[in-house]
C-alpha positions as CSV (number, residue, x, y, z in Angstrom):
1,M,0.2,0.1,0.0
2,G,1.5,3.4,-1.0
3,V,2.2,6.3,1.4
4,P,-0.3,9.1,1.1
5,W,1.8,12.1,1.0
6,G,0.5,15.6,0.6
7,E,-3.1,15.3,1.8
8,A,-3.0,19.0,3.0
9,A,-1.9,20.2,-0.4
10,A,-4.5,18.1,-2.2
11,G,-7.1,19.5,0.0
12,R,-8.0,16.3,1.9
13,R,-7.1,16.1,5.8
14,V,-4.6,14.1,7.4
15,D,-6.1,11.2,9.8
16,G,-4.1,12.6,12.6
17,T,-2.7,9.1,13.6
18,Q,0.7,9.6,12.0
19,N,2.7,12.6,10.8
20,H,4.7,12.4,7.6
21,G,8.2,11.6,9.3
22,Q,6.6,8.6,11.0
23,R,5.3,7.4,7.5
24,A,8.7,8.1,6.0
25,A,10.0,5.6,8.5
26,G,8.2,2.7,6.8
27,L,9.6,3.6,3.4
28,P,12.4,1.9,1.8
29,G,15.8,3.4,2.6
30,A,14.6,4.8,5.6
31,A,17.1,2.3,7.5
32,R,20.2,4.1,5.6
33,S,18.8,7.6,6.1
34,G,18.3,7.3,9.9
35,P,21.7,7.8,10.9
36,F,22.6,10.6,8.7
37,I,19.5,12.2,9.8
38,R,20.3,11.8,13.4
39,S,23.8,12.9,12.8
40,L,22.7,16.0,10.9
41,R,20.2,16.8,13.8
42,R,22.9,16.3,16.4
43,R,25.4,18.6,14.7
44,L,22.8,21.4,14.4
45,L,21.7,21.1,18.1
46,A,25.5,21.0,19.5
47,E,26.1,24.0,17.2
48,H,23.3,25.7,18.8
49,L,24.1,24.4,22.3
50,D,27.7,25.5,21.9
51,C,29.1,21.9,22.6
52,S,30.4,18.8,20.6
53,T,28.1,16.4,18.9
54,E,30.0,13.8,21.1
55,D,28.5,15.8,24.4
56,L,25.2,15.6,22.9
57,A,25.1,12.1,22.0
58,A,26.4,11.4,25.7
59,A,23.6,13.2,27.3
60,E,21.1,12.2,24.9
61,S,22.1,8.5,25.8
62,R,22.0,9.5,29.5
63,Q,18.5,11.5,29.9
64,G,17.1,9.1,27.6
65,C,15.4,11.5,25.4
66,L,16.1,14.5,23.1
67,I,14.4,17.1,25.1
68,A,15.9,16.2,28.5
69,A,19.2,16.1,26.6
70,I,18.7,19.7,25.4
71,T,17.7,20.8,28.8
72,A,20.8,19.2,30.7
73,L,23.1,20.8,28.3
74,M,21.5,24.5,28.4
75,A,24.4,27.1,30.0
76,P,24.5,30.6,30.1
77,G,25.7,32.3,26.8
78,R,25.1,30.7,23.5
79,S,22.7,28.1,24.2
80,L,18.8,27.2,23.2
81,R,16.5,28.7,25.4
82,P,12.7,27.6,25.9
83,L,10.1,29.6,24.0
84,D,6.9,31.4,26.0
85,C,4.1,30.3,23.9
86,R,1.6,31.5,26.2
87,V,-1.4,33.0,24.6
88,V,-3.2,36.1,26.4
89,E,-7.0,35.4,25.7
90,E,-7.7,39.1,26.0
91,T,-5.6,40.0,23.0
92,M,-6.5,37.0,21.0
93,D,-9.3,38.7,19.3
94,E,-7.2,41.6,18.5
95,R,-4.2,39.9,17.1
96,V,-6.3,37.3,14.9
97,P,-8.3,38.7,12.0
98,G,-11.9,37.5,11.4
99,A,-12.8,34.4,9.7
100,C,-14.2,36.2,6.8
101,F,-10.7,37.9,6.1
102,I,-8.6,34.4,6.5
103,N,-11.0,32.4,4.8
104,P,-13.6,34.4,2.4
105,P,-16.9,32.5,1.7
106,E,-16.2,33.3,-1.9
107,P,-13.2,34.6,-4.1
108,I,-12.6,38.1,-3.8
109,S,-12.9,40.2,-6.8
110,P,-9.7,41.7,-8.3
111,D,-11.7,44.9,-9.0
112,Y,-13.0,45.1,-5.0
113,F,-9.3,44.4,-4.0
114,V,-7.8,47.1,-6.3
115,A,-10.9,49.7,-5.2
116,Y,-10.0,48.9,-1.6
117,Y,-6.4,49.0,-1.4
118,I,-5.1,51.3,-4.2
119,P,-5.9,55.1,-3.9
120,K,-8.0,56.4,-6.9
121,D,-4.8,59.0,-7.8
122,Q,-2.4,56.2,-7.9
123,R,-4.4,53.8,-9.9
124,P,-3.3,53.7,-13.8
125,V,-5.7,55.0,-16.3
126,G,-6.5,52.6,-18.8
127,P,-6.9,55.0,-22.0
128,R,-3.8,57.1,-21.4
129,R,-1.6,54.1,-21.0
130,L,-2.9,52.5,-24.1
131,I,-2.2,55.9,-26.2
132,V,1.2,55.7,-24.7
133,S,1.8,52.2,-25.6
134,L,0.5,52.5,-29.2
135,A,2.8,55.7,-29.5
136,V,5.7,53.9,-28.4
137,F,5.0,50.9,-30.5
138,V,4.6,53.1,-33.7
139,A,8.1,55.1,-32.9
140,L,9.6,51.6,-32.6
141,F,7.8,50.6,-35.8
142,V,9.0,53.8,-37.8
143,L,12.4,53.4,-36.4
144,A,12.8,49.7,-37.9
145,A,11.5,50.5,-41.1
146,A,13.9,53.5,-41.8
147,W,16.6,51.2,-40.5
148,R,15.6,48.5,-42.9
149,W,14.6,50.6,-46.4
150,T,16.9,53.3,-46.0
151,P,18.7,53.3,-49.2
152,R,22.7,52.5,-49.3
153,W,23.6,55.5,-50.7
154,L,22.8,57.8,-47.9
155,S,25.4,55.9,-45.8
156,A,28.6,58.2,-44.9
157,H,30.9,55.5,-46.7
158,A,29.2,55.8,-50.3
159,R,29.0,59.4,-50.4
160,P,31.2,61.2,-53.0
161,A,33.9,63.7,-51.5
162,R,33.2,67.3,-51.7
163,R,34.8,69.5,-54.5
164,G,37.4,71.7,-53.3
165,A,38.1,69.8,-50.4
166,S,41.7,69.2,-49.6
């Protein structure tokens, strides 16, 4: 049975029992990539904890889990710090826009979007822009035609020398 990748992108809901990393562990080649991923993770964490990868591996085996090892290796100076993710309920409604803004019930008209966000004095004027574009096109066409069909006898090399010039 195949692994269903990209459910969220396809608009389907993930069943919530496994994440993609857990599903990838059952794929062919996962046994080969596991040590590489652990090594990469240890190098990155050791860099941010300002310790060696061996110290991190030893702390991980001593503590029994990665989070406890990170907590044990935290030190003053360069290190990882816990992130305060508390949400203040009083300010939640002020910070999160309404559901109609995030997920509108119907597509937003481009005309409405332009009218709402671009001031009238800064909107491009259609007929004026068309006239300028046509003028530039005609000027380029005239220059190209002059270049193509100008007779050779008008070039500076083909002109005869003036009489009386020494």
